[in-house]
C-alpha positions as CSV (number, residue, x, y, z in Angstrom):
1,X,21.9,-32.1,-17.9
2,X,20.4,-34.0,-15.0
3,X,20.3,-33.0,-11.4
4,X,21.2,-35.6,-8.8
5,X,18.2,-36.2,-6.5
6,X,20.4,-36.1,-3.3
7,X,21.9,-32.8,-4.4
8,X,18.5,-31.3,-5.0
9,X,17.3,-32.4,-1.6
10,X,20.4,-31.0,0.1
11,X,19.9,-27.7,-1.7
12,X,16.3,-27.7,-0.7
13,X,17.2,-28.4,3.0
14,X,19.7,-25.5,2.9
15,X,17.2,-23.2,1.5
16,X,14.6,-24.1,4.1
17,X,17.2,-23.7,6.9
18,X,18.9,-20.5,5.7
19,X,16.8,-19.0,3.0
20,X,15.0,-16.5,5.2
21,X,18.4,-14.8,5.9
22,X,18.9,-14.2,2.2
23,X,15.5,-12.8,1.7
24,X,15.7,-10.6,4.8
25,X,18.9,-9.0,3.5
26,X,17.4,-8.4,0.0
27,X,14.3,-6.8,1.5
28,X,16.3,-4.6,3.8
29,X,18.0,-2.9,0.9
30,X,14.7,-2.1,-0.7
31,X,13.3,-0.8,2.5
32,X,16.4,1.5,3.0
33,X,15.9,2.9,-0.5
34,X,12.2,3.4,0.1
35,X,12.9,5.2,3.4
36,X,15.5,7.4,1.7
37,X,13.1,8.3,-1.1
38,X,10.4,9.2,1.5
39,X,12.8,11.3,3.5
40,X,13.8,13.2,0.4
41,X,10.2,13.7,-0.6
42,X,9.4,14.8,2.9
43,X,12.2,17.4,2.9
44,X,11.1,18.7,-0.5
45,X,7.5,19.1,0.7
46,X,8.6,20.9,3.9
47,X,10.6,23.3,1.8
48,X,7.6,24.0,-0.4
49,X,5.4,24.5,2.6
50,X,7.9,26.9,4.2
51,X,7.9,28.9,0.9
52,X,4.2,29.1,0.9
53,X,4.1,30.1,4.5
54,X,6.4,33.0,3.7
55,X,4.2,34.2,0.8
56,X,1.1,34.0,3.0
57,X,2.9,36.0,5.7
58,X,3.8,38.7,3.2
59,X,0.3,38.9,1.8
60,X,-1.1,39.2,5.3
61,X,1.3,42.0,6.3
62,X,0.5,43.9,3.1
63,X,-3.3,43.7,3.5
64,X,-3.2,44.9,7.1
């Protein structure tokens, strides 16, 4: 199977003119997933920290 040279150059021109849009959309999806993962991890860490704060508060009231 051979590719016509004019077809190749037309595809190349279209890629150069509009290719950034395709890559921007693909990257945005990954960034959204990464942001969601970080938000979930942040919420989990805050919950762990709150739990530890409660334990420390109980220990402090018992020792006084």
